[in-house]
C-alpha positions in Angstrom: 26.7 -1.1 -58.9 29.2 -3.6 -60.2 28.5 -3.2 -63.9 29.0 0.2 -65.7 28.0 1.0 -69.2 28.6 3.7 -71.7 27.0 4.9 -75.0 28.8 6.2 -78.1 26.6 7.8 -80.7 28.0 8.3 -84.2 27.0 10.6 -87.0 27.8 14.0 -88.6 24.1 14.8 -88.4 24.2 14.4 -84.6 27.3 16.6 -84.0 26.1 19.2 -86.4 22.7 19.4 -84.6 20.8 18.4 -87.7 19.2 15.4 -85.9 18.5 15.2 -82.2 20.3 12.3 -80.4 17.7 10.1 -78.7 19.3 6.7 -78.6 21.5 7.3 -75.6 18.6 8.3 -73.4 16.6 5.2 -74.3 19.6 2.9 -73.8 20.3 4.5 -70.4 16.7 3.9 -69.3 16.8 0.3 -70.4 20.1 -0.3 -68.7 18.8 1.2 -65.4 15.8 -1.1 -65.5 18.3 -4.0 -65.7 20.4 -2.8 -62.8 23.2 -1.3 -65.0 24.1 2.3 -64.7 25.3 4.3 -67.8 28.2 6.5 -66.7 28.9 8.4 -69.9 27.4 9.4 -73.2 29.6 10.6 -76.0 28.8 11.7 -79.6 31.3 11.8 -82.4 31.1 12.5 -86.1 31.8 10.2 -89.0 35.5 10.0 -88.6 37.2 6.6 -88.3 39.9 7.8 -85.9 37.5 9.6 -83.7 35.2 6.6 -83.5 38.0 4.3 -82.7 39.4 6.6 -80.0 35.9 6.9 -78.5 35.5 3.1 -78.4 38.9 2.6 -76.8 38.4 5.3 -74.2 34.9 4.2 -73.2 35.7 0.6 -73.2 38.4 1.4 -70.6 35.8 2.8 -68.1 32.8 0.6 -68.8 32.2 -3.1 -68.8 29.5 -2.6 -71.5 29.7 -0.2 -74.4 26.8 0.3 -76.8 27.7 2.1 -80.1 24.9 3.3 -82.3 25.2 4.4 -86.0 27.7 4.1 -88.8 26.7 0.6 -90.0 25.1 1.6 -93.3 26.4 0.7 -96.8 28.0 4.1 -97.7 31.5 5.3 -97.6 30.8 7.5 -94.5 29.6 4.5 -92.5 32.8 3.7 -90.7 31.9 1.9 -87.5 33.1 -1.5 -88.8 36.5 -0.1 -89.7 36.8 1.9 -86.4 35.9 -1.2 -84.3 38.6 -3.1 -86.1 41.1 -0.3 -85.4 40.1 -0.2 -81.7 40.7 -4.0 -81.6 44.2 -3.5 -82.8 43.6 -4.5 -86.4 42.4 -2.9 -89.6 41.4 -6.2 -91.2 37.8 -6.9 -92.1 36.5 -10.2 -93.2 33.3 -11.2 -94.9 30.7 -12.9 -92.7 29.1 -15.6 -94.9 26.0 -15.9 -92.8 25.4 -12.1 -92.7 25.9 -11.9 -96.4 23.4 -14.7 -97.0 20.8 -13.0 -94.8 21.3 -9.7 -96.6 20.7 -11.3 -100.0 17.7 -13.1 -98.7 16.3 -9.9 -97.4 16.5 -8.2 -100.8 15.2 -11.3 -102.6 12.1 -11.4 -100.3 11.3 -8.0 -101.6 11.8 -8.9 -105.2 15.0 -7.0 -105.5 18.6 -7.8 -106.3 21.0 -6.7 -103.6 23.2 -3.7 -104.7 26.9 -4.5 -104.5 27.3 -1.6 -102.1 25.3 -3.4 -99.4 27.8 -6.3 -99.4 30.1 -4.2 -97.2 27.5 -4.5 -94.4 28.4 -8.1 -94.1 32.0 -7.2 -93.2 33.2 -7.6 -89.6 36.5 -7.3 -87.8 38.4 -10.5 -87.1 37.3 -11.7 -83.7 33.9 -9.9 -83.8 30.5 -11.5 -84.3 27.6 -10.2 -86.3 24.2 -9.5 -84.7 21.1 -10.3 -86.6 19.0 -7.3 -87.6 15.4 -8.4 -88.5 14.3 -4.9 -89.4 17.0 -3.6 -91.6 20.0 -4.3 -93.8 22.7 -3.4 -91.2 23.8 -6.3 -89.0 25.2 -5.3 -85.6 28.5 -6.3 -84.2 29.8 -7.6 -80.9 33.4 -7.8 -79.8 35.5 -7.8 -76.7 38.1 -5.1 -75.9 40.0 -5.9 -72.7 37.3 -6.3 -70.0 34.5 -4.5 -72.0 31.9 -6.1 -74.3 31.3 -3.7 -77.2 27.9 -3.8 -79.0 27.6 -1.9 -82.3 24.0 -1.4 -83.4 22.3 0.6 -86.2 21.2 4.2 -85.5 17.5 4.0 -86.5 15.5 3.3 -83.3 13.2 0.9 -85.1 16.2 -1.3 -85.8 18.3 -0.6 -82.7 15.7 -1.2 -80.0 14.6 -4.7 -81.1 18.3 -5.7 -81.4 19.0 -4.3 -77.9 16.1 -6.3 -76.4 17.1 -9.5 -78.3 20.8 -9.5 -77.5 22.0 -7.0 -75.0 19.1 -7.2 -72.5 19.5 -11.0 -72.0 23.3 -10.6 -71.6 22.9 -8.0 -69.0 20.2 -9.9 -67.1 22.6 -12.9 -67.0 25.3 -10.7 -65.4 23.2 -8.9 -62.9 21.4 -10.8 -60.2 18.0 -9.8 -58.8 19.3 -8.2 -55.6 21.7 -6.0 -57.7 18.8 -4.9 -60.0 16.8 -3.8 -56.9 19.7 -1.8 -55.5 19.0 1.1 -57.8 15.6 2.6 -58.5 14.6 5.7 -60.4 11.5 7.6 -61.0 10.6 10.8 -62.9 7.6 12.8 -61.7 6.3 15.4 -64.1 4.4 18.7 -63.5 3.1 21.4 -65.8 2.4 25.1 -64.9 4.9 25.5 -62.1 8.1 27.6 -62.4 11.2 25.4 -61.8 12.3 27.6 -58.9 8.8 27.3 -57.2 8.7 23.6 -57.9 12.2 23.2 -56.4 11.3 25.2 -53.3 8.3 23.0 -52.6 10.6 19.9 -52.5 13.7 21.6 -51.2 13.9 19.3 -48.2 14.5 16.3 -50.5 17.2 18.0 -52.7 20.3 17.8 -50.6 23.1 16.4 -52.8 24.2 13.8 -50.2 20.6 12.5 -49.7 19.5 9.0 -50.6 17.1 9.0 -52.3 18.7 11.8 -54.4 16.3 14.3 -56.0 17.0 16.8 -58.8 14.8 18.9 -61.1 14.9 19.6 -64.8 12.7 21.9 -66.9 11.7 21.7 -70.5 9.1 24.1 -71.8 6.2 24.3 -69.4 7.1 20.9 -67.8 9.2 20.6 -64.7 10.4 17.1 -63.8 11.7 15.7 -60.5 14.1 12.9 -61.0 14.5 10.6 -58.0 17.2 8.0 -57.6 17.6 5.6 -54.7 20.5 3.2 -54.2 21.3 0.4 -51.7 18.8 -0.1 -48.9 17.0 3.1 -49.7 15.8 1.5 -52.9 13.7 -1.1 -51.1 13.1 -0.1 -47.4 10.2 2.3 -48.2 12.1 5.6 -48.5 12.0 5.6 -52.3 8.2 5.3 -52.4 7.8 7.8 -49.6 9.8 10.5 -51.3 8.0 9.9 -54.6 4.6 10.2 -52.9 5.6 13.4 -51.0 6.8 15.1 -54.2 3.5 14.3 -55.9 1.7 15.8 -52.9 3.9 18.9 -52.9 3.3 19.5 -56.6 -0.4 18.7 -56.6 -2.4 19.5 -58.7 0.3 20.5 -61.2 1.8 17.0 -61.1 0.4 14.9 -64.0 2.3 11.6 -64.0 5.4 9.5 -63.5 8.0 8.2 -65.9 6.6 7.7 -69.4 3.1 9.2 -68.6 2.5 12.2 -70.8 0.3 15.3 -70.1 -2.0 14.2 -72.9 -2.5 10.8 -71.4 -3.2 12.3 -68.0 -5.7 14.6 -69.5 -7.4 11.7 -71.3 -7.5 9.7 -68.1 -9.3 12.5 -66.2 -11.8 12.9 -69.0 -12.4 9.2 -69.3 -13.0 8.9 -65.6 -15.7 11.5 -65.8 -17.2 10.4 -69.1 -16.5 13.7 -70.8 -15.1 14.9 -74.1 -13.1 17.9 -75.3 -12.7 19.8 -78.6 -10.3 22.5 -79.7 -10.6 25.9 -81.4 -7.2 27.2 -82.4 -5.8 30.3 -84.0 -2.1 30.9 -83.1 -1.4 27.3 -82.3 -2.7 26.2 -85.7 -3.8 22.7 -84.6 -1.0 22.1 -82.2 -3.3 21.5 -79.3 -5.3 18.9 -81.2 -2.1 17.3 -82.4 -0.7 17.1 -78.9 -3.8 15.6 -77.5 -4.0 12.9 -80.1 -0.5 11.7 -79.2 -2.2 9.8 -76.5 -3.3 6.3 -77.5 -7.1 6.0 -77.4 -7.7 9.7 -77.6 -10.6 9.1 -80.0 -12.5 8.0 -76.9 -12.4 11.5 -75.3 -11.4 13.9 -78.1 -14.0 14.8 -80.7 -12.0 17.1 -83.0 -11.3 20.7 -83.5 -11.3 23.9 -85.6 -8.3 25.9 -87.0 -9.6 29.4 -87.5 -6.7 31.6 -88.4 -8.8 34.4 -90.0 -11.5 36.5 -88.4 -13.9 35.4 -91.1 -13.6 31.7 -90.1 -13.9 32.6 -86.4 -17.2 34.1 -87.2 -18.4 31.6 -89.9 -17.3 28.4 -88.1 -17.5 29.2 -84.4 -20.0 32.0 -84.3 -17.7 34.7 -82.9 -19.7 38.0 -83.4 -18.2 40.3 -86.0 -18.8 43.3 -83.7 -16.8 41.5 -81.0 -13.9 40.9 -83.3 -14.0 44.6 -84.5 -14.3 46.0 -81.0 -11.8 43.8 -79.1 -9.6 42.3 -81.7 -8.9 38.6 -82.3 -6.4 38.4 -79.4 -8.7 39.2 -76.5 -10.5 37.3 -73.7 -13.8 38.0 -75.3 -12.9 36.3 -78.5 -11.1 33.4 -76.8 -14.2 32.7 -74.7 -16.5 33.0 -77.7 -14.3 30.5 -79.7 -14.3 28.0 -76.9 -18.1 28.2 -76.2 -18.8 28.1 -80.0 -16.7 25.0 -80.4 -18.3 23.1 -77.4 -21.8 24.0 -78.5 -21.2 22.9 -82.1 -19.6 19.6 -81.0 -22.1 18.9 -78.3 -19.5 18.3 -75.7 -18.9 19.7 -72.2 -15.3 21.0 -72.6 -13.6 23.1 -75.3 -10.3 24.9 -75.2 -9.3 27.8 -77.5 -6.1 29.7 -78.1 -5.6 33.0 -79.9 -2.5 35.1 -79.7 0.6 36.5 -81.3 3.3 33.9 -81.8 5.6 36.2 -83.7 8.0 37.2 -84.9 5.7 39.9 -86.3 2.3 41.3 -85.3 3.0 42.6 -81.8 1.9 46.0 -80.5 2.6 47.9 -77.3 -0.5 46.6 -75.7 -0.3 43.1 -77.2 3.4 42.3 -77.6 4.7 39.1 -79.3 4.1 36.2 -77.0 0.7 37.4 -75.8 -1.7 34.4 -75.9 -5.2 34.1 -74.6 -6.3 30.6 -73.7 -9.9 29.9 -72.7 -11.6 26.8 -71.5 -15.4 26.4 -71.9 -17.4 24.2 -69.5 -21.0 24.0 -70.7 -22.1 22.4 -67.4 -21.1 25.5 -65.5 -24.2 26.7 -63.6 -23.2 30.4 -63.8 -23.7 31.3 -67.5 -21.3 34.2 -67.1 -18.5 31.7 -66.3 -19.2 29.1 -69.0 -15.8 30.1 -70.3 -12.7 31.4 -68.5 -10.0 33.1 -70.4 -6.4 33.7 -69.2 -3.7 35.8 -70.7 -0.1 34.5 -70.9 3.0 36.4 -71.9 5.4 33.8 -73.3 9.0 34.5 -74.2 11.0 32.7 -76.9 10.7 32.3 -80.6 7.5 31.4 -82.6 7.9 27.7 -82.1 8.5 28.1 -78.3 5.5 30.3 -77.9 3.3 27.7 -79.6 4.8 24.8 -77.8 4.2 26.4 -74.4 0.7 27.5 -75.3 -0.2 23.9 -76.3 0.9 22.4 -73.0 -0.7 25.1 -70.9 -3.9 24.7 -72.8 -3.9 20.9 -72.1 -3.2 21.5 -68.4 -6.0 24.1 -68.1 -8.5 21.6 -69.6 -7.3 19.0 -67.1 -7.7 21.4 -64.2 -11.3 22.3 -65.4 -12.2 18.6 -65.7 -10.9 18.1 -62.2 -13.1 20.8 -60.9 -10.3 23.3 -60.3 -10.6 25.8 -63.2 -8.9 28.8 -61.5 -5.6 27.3 -60.4 -2.8 29.9 -61.3 -0.3 28.8 -64.0 3.2 29.8 -65.0 3.6 32.8 -67.4 0.0 34.0 -66.6 -0.7 37.7 -66.4 -2.4 38.2 -63.0 -6.0 39.1 -62.8 -6.6 38.1 -66.4 -9.3 35.5 -65.7 -12.4 36.6 -67.6 -15.8 35.1 -68.5 -17.7 37.1 -71.1 -19.1 35.1 -74.0 
């Protein structure tokens, strides 16, 4: 590809790990769609010299550099000064139009502009301001040798519209249609497969000199295949063939491509069948319901749920028998199944999923160590009454948050499998022979 880009992210909160850096990923995806490959991401703290050094170094290797952050009104917002330094001058001048728009923004809200905000209208000599319709920080655009440098605010709700308004058209004008088609990418997602198992299933496609090139990444319970085709392989059918074969190799664990989420995939399966699901949660404390409702339109297939942390509420709200709780304990297949069936019956829906376990850091025993989680899916249309609910035991490693996060995704995938008519598919971290059906 003829155009190379780089991203420089700025902020102490990023280098200290207080805030996750997400702008670079989004910018890279947008650039790829436009036929421009991002060759480097870099993150620096709020230090003028470090920012200037990053701008100079990245501008030397990329024709387009996108800088995010450091354009606020406070003394630690130093991108303007750093850009001037990188351009060979420390001088900043006031941009009359930017200042006028700042004042107008405050006046439209019935406020007088604080004097501190006036510094946001400063720009290096030779740079231009970029309008920001969603915030007080104008962006900046400048040339450094052969590189065009765009400085945008850090908040995504400000940065993204400015990228689409200014940078996207500029890149489209520089990249012709043939060039945009010379690189294609796709991400194919699965849930419930170990990364090593997933990679073995597609090993034939993972040679490092292959085109399309395939690699895998894992995050929690999700394994993703990332496919990249360049040149003729992007449009001669090989790209589509590899994507299709990976989906077949990972079926039924594969749930979607690119931006498709597991929650959206679950929702599509339920919508296609005209069914609904509810949740009954203990150790996940509403996490499954929260995850499910990240999908737009989830009200069409998700009815609601119960959070029953205590045994008393498991009995009172879901009808779990007291003697069952006493005999088997809350973390058991019997209780998990009873929770799921009770939720489905009370909501009048076909499917329910429950989770009861020990997320930690305390509460574990020899027989039920921390990370033990029982997840049950109830299907009230199951003809065999003894199998109206199936419970599975998982032993999940990691801290409390990790155990919960993995439990949530596994629960969603198990409901998806059941709705697809495949309730007994084995899943990552499952304790063998743990499927049970007593209610």
